C-alpha positions, 0 to 999 in steps of 0.5 A: 486350967487346961494345959493347952491353954497354958501352953498356947498362952506361953507361946503367944507371950514369947512371940509377942515379946520377941517381936516387941524387943526386936522392933523395926520391921520384925514388929511391923510384920508380926503385928501385921499378921495379928491385925490381919487375923483379928480383922478376919474374925471381926468380919466373920462376926459382921457377916453373921449379922447379914452385913456385906462389908468391903472386907478384902479392901479393908484388909489391904488398906489396913496393912498399908496403914501399918507399913506407912506407920513404920516408914512415916508415923506422921503420915499415917493420920492422913492415910486413914481418911483416904483409906475410908474414902477408898472403901466407900468408893469401892462399896458404892460401885459394887453390882449390889447396892451397899447399905448403911450397915455395909459401909459402917461395918467396913469403916469400923473394921478399918478404925477398930482393926487397922487404924487404932492398932497402928498406934502400937507400930508408931509407939514401938518406932520411937527412937528405933532408927537411932538405936537400930543394930540389926537388919530390917531396923531391928534392935537387940540390947547388949544389956537387957537389965538396963532398961533406961538404955533401951529405945523410948518406944521399947520401954513405953511399949513394954510398960504399957503391956505390963499395965494391961496384963496387970489390969487383966490379971488383977481384975480376973483374980480379984473379981473371981474371988471377991466380986459381988456387983455386976459391972455390965450386962454386956459381960455378966462375969465382970464385976465392979470390984474386979474392975476397980482392982484391975485399974488399981493394979495398972496404976501401981505398975505404971507408977513403978515404971515411971519411977524407974524410968525417971519420968518427970513428976513420976507419981502423977505421970505414972498414976495418970498413965496407969489410969488411962490404960486400965480404963481403956483396957476395960473398955476394949474388953467390953466393946469386943464382948458387945460385938460377940453378944450381938453376933451371937458367938461365944468367942471371936474365933478358935485360933488360940487353943483354950483362949478363943480368937485373936480378938479375945486376947487382943481386945484390951490393946485396941483403945490403949495404943493411941492413949499411950502414944500421945501420952509419951509424945505430947504430954511427957515432953511438956512436963519439964517446962511446966514443972520449971515454970515459976 
């Protein structure tokens, strides 16, 4: 593996972990930069197909969506349809008539590149204000070894990241060594064997995390979360591969030496965030009552 790939990957991991541990506006600002760069790559692929999206407007409302997700997570869902309406309004009053493809690509850019990633901001914000001990609503633990004392949003985000990493690394290593059955023509290098092992690795990490965090019914809750993350991670990867294939490009960009673009590294995270957020906020609170019922 080239040293540039190793070095750039290490730097990316350090930056990602740093802003994740701090949380608050540190996470929002860092994540906003990632979303902005990822959307630029998306719109570059869209333009390669001869489509003229409302890129600047979509970029702006996506950043506003991340800010609102930090200030009031419950309000973020109301922003999405309003932002979509504003984008359509903008396109309809351009000198050049907008096409169905222009509108669809713009709304997809908002949904795929802005709305879905905003769930990472919402997830990381859980319990952050109560635990904040730094300016800009940041947090720094006095003892990082005691994970149970950390804000819920931080532990859930770190566990989700670990599951995604396990799924990606497991699928790559096992698929390269033992993969024989092609998974999809969209991404010829992916195999059924690698995908199964990747999902299994995600489940294993999630079960261990659920046990350590003392989640109710931890074997089942951990396995369910790991399964959801493993499948969503794989679908995110395949979706980005499909867009690249349609646009006729090998990588979404060249921002990260040896890795390609932002979307090439973050594709596994796009569809994962909403599943983890609602799993933590809706399902986990219900489990104690369900298990206590006669």
